[in-house]
N, C-alpha and C positions, 0 to 999 in steps of 0.2 A: 442406669445402661443396662441392668440385662432387659431393661422392659425392650428396648428396643431390640433383641438380639432376634424373637418372632422375626421381627418385619423386615428387617435387614434376611436372615434367612430365605424368606418365603419373595425377596427383589434378586434374590440371586438367584433362586431357581426356577422365577420367569423370564431371567437373565436370560442363562444358558438356555432352556429352553425352544426362545423365540432365536437363537443360530438356525445360520439355512442349516441343512443335510448336506451331507458330506455325501459327493456323486461317485456314482459307480466306474469302479478302475477296471481294465486287462490285464490280469497279469497273464502272461505271455514267456516261451524260451529265452524271450534277446531283450526281457524288463519290463516294466510296468504302461502299459498307454491309459490316458485320464484324459478326461477332456479337458480343451483346449491344445491339444496335443497337432501338428503335422498329419495330412495324410502320410507324407512318407517317415515320419520317425513311428508312425503304426505297423508304414509295412516292414518298416527296417527291426522292432525290434516283437510281430505278429506273423510275421509272411506273405502270402499269398493269401487273402479269403477263400473262403468253398462259396461265396457267390459274391457276385458285386450288379445293386441297380444303381441307376443315375434318375433321378425323373427334375422336370422342369416344376418346381413348390407353384401356387397361388399369391401373387401381392397383394396387400392387403389397403387398402387405403388408409392414411394415419391413421390413428385412432378408434376403429374402426371396425368391424369385423364382415365388413362387404370387399370379396373384391375385389383387383380391378376389370372392369369386365373389357371383355376381345372389342372393338381390335385395339384400344391403346394397352392393354395388355402385351401383347404381340410387339409391335414400333417404338412405342411410348416410356414402356415403363418395363424394365429389363423379366425374367422370372428369378427366381431363387433357385439354384442348382441347389439339388442335395443326393449325396451317392450316400449308397449303408452298405454295409460291406457283414457278412455273417461270417462267423468263426464258428466251426466246431473244433471243441475244446477236449473232445477225449470218450472212453465210454465215462459212465458217473458225473457228468458237468456237463452243466448249460449250457446250448449254444449263446452265442454271445451277438447280437447287433451292433455296429456300430454306425451311425449316423454323423456323418459330415456335411456342415456350411459354410458354403464357402471357403471349404480346403480344411475345412478345420472341427476335432472334434466337436460336435454335441451335446450328445450323450452319446449311453451303452447300454443295452438292454439285455438283459436274461430272462435267456426262458426256448420253448422248447424248437423254438426256427421260425424264418422269419416270420411275420407280424402285417 
């Protein structure tokens, strides 16, 4: 039975390493915002952002890296609206960029500012 312990330990370690990494969270005075939160929840917890941007991301063919070309992209396939909010978290803290897709937090990045 002892001969199986190293193999079991190795298998357990590999399983733990295969787990997905935890997404970033944004700590605000009203609580913590995380991936999957709505715009309203982030606004409630973190207040108004320093900057807001909204743009229309291209839509791609299913299973392809080729974007749907104009004029089809305009009238046949709606664009994907992406919102980005930038929060200045104060001195000594990195700025946070919260990206929303379809009104839901898709990602939270930390850095010097908008990228």
